[in-house]
C-alpha positions as semicolon CSV with decimal commas, in nm:
position;residue;x (nm);y (nm);z (nm)
1;X;0,000;0,000;0,000
2;X;0,143;0,339;-0,099
3;X;0,183;0,658;0,095
4;X;-0,101;0,904;0,116
5;X;-0,025;1,272;0,081
6;X;-0,074;1,313;0,456
7;X;0,206;1,062;0,518
8;X;0,470;1,292;0,373
9;X;0,398;1,557;0,636
10;X;0,464;1,549;1,009
11;X;0,198;1,468;1,264
12;X;0,206;1,831;1,381
13;X;0,168;1,966;1,027
14;X;-0,131;1,741;0,962
15;X;-0,294;1,823;1,297
16;X;-0,256;2,199;1,254
17;X;-0,390;2,180;0,899
18;X;-0,694;1,982;1,012
19;X;-0,770;2,223;1,298
20;X;-0,732;2,529;1,077
21;X;-0,939;2,370;0,801
22;X;-1,219;2,307;1,051
23;X;-1,205;2,673;1,153
24;X;-1,179;2,808;0,797
25;X;-1,534;2,937;0,767
26;X;-1,665;3,267;0,901
27;X;-1,970;3,096;1,055
28;X;-1,746;2,858;1,249
29;X;-1,531;3,147;1,370
30;X;-1,850;3,326;1,482
31;X;-1,971;3,011;1,661
32;X;-1,639;2,969;1,840
33;X;-1,633;3,338;1,935
34;X;-1,985;3,317;2,073
35;X;-1,898;3,012;2,281
36;X;-1,581;3,181;2,410
37;X;-1,761;3,505;2,497
38;X;-2,031;3,325;2,692
39;X;-1,769;3,107;2,867
40;X;-2,039;2,848;2,918
41;X;-2,226;2,587;2,720
42;X;-2,435;2,720;2,433
43;X;-2,757;2,539;2,355
44;X;-3,012;2,701;2,128
45;X;-2,908;3,067;2,113
46;X;-2,686;3,043;1,806
47;X;-2,962;3,047;1,545
48;X;-3,107;3,376;1,665
49;X;-2,770;3,536;1,727
50;X;-2,600;3,441;1,402
51;X;-2,896;3,462;1,169
52;X;-2,826;3,127;1,006
53;X;-3,065;2,836;0,960
54;X;-3,071;2,567;1,229
55;X;-2,951;2,307;0,977
56;X;-2,656;2,527;0,881
57;X;-2,559;2,587;1,243
58;X;-2,590;2,215;1,314
59;X;-2,358;2,127;1,026
60;X;-2,095;2,376;1,144
61;X;-2,123;2,247;1,502
62;X;-2,080;1,892;1,372
63;X;-1,759;1,989;1,191
64;X;-1,617;2,168;1,495
65;X;-1,709;1,877;1,719
66;X;-1,568;1,612;1,485
67;X;-1,222;1,775;1,495
68;X;-1,248;1,816;1,872
69;X;-1,254;2,196;1,900
70;X;-1,584;2,179;2,083
71;X;-1,762;1,914;2,282
72;X;-2,130;1,867;2,343
73;X;-2,354;1,730;2,611
74;X;-2,720;1,643;2,589
75;X;-2,947;1,840;2,822
76;X;-3,310;1,749;2,780
77;X;-3,401;1,790;2,417
78;X;-3,101;2,003;2,322
79;X;-2,728;1,959;2,290
80;X;-2,510;2,216;2,464
81;X;-2,164;2,298;2,329
82;X;-1,847;2,434;2,487
83;X;-1,480;2,469;2,388
84;X;-1,279;2,151;2,446
85;X;-0,991;2,286;2,657
86;X;-0,751;2,004;2,570
87;X;-0,783;2,052;2,194
88;X;-0,778;2,429;2,236
89;X;-0,444;2,406;2,419
90;X;-0,304;2,191;2,139
91;X;-0,423;2,444;1,880
92;X;-0,283;2,737;2,076
93;X;0,056;2,573;2,132
94;X;0,093;2,440;1,778
95;X;-0,010;2,770;1,622
96;X;0,227;2,966;1,847
97;X;0,513;2,734;1,752
98;X;0,427;2,769;1,384
99;X;0,407;3,149;1,396
100;X;0,723;3,178;1,606
101;X;0,924;3,025;1,319
102;X;0,893;3,351;1,124
103;X;1,218;3,538;1,179
104;X;1,111;3,879;1,050
105;X;1,145;4,070;0,729
106;X;1,399;3,971;0,470
107;X;1,555;4,177;0,194
108;X;1,504;3,919;-0,079
109;X;1,143;4,002;-0,175
110;X;1,163;4,372;-0,249
């Protein structure tokens, strides 16, 4: 069996790419911001606050949950979501390491 394209990159490169890909939609950024601002679980408020259809919100929540950026718990008839602190720490650390590799301006691209 041959290598997949993901196999030629490091575990960290693949993980960061997957996390950033999951975040790469303005609705998902808005959802994450709303959850962070409230600093609590969000249940049904997102539809009214973001102005998107329930099905659209649900799809974005599913994507964020599948990558582990958020987690959900069932409360009655609704699912409440919050940031997954473990994955968030991984994202923060990996992104900081990635950005710290930039050494500043160069004179080659003028």
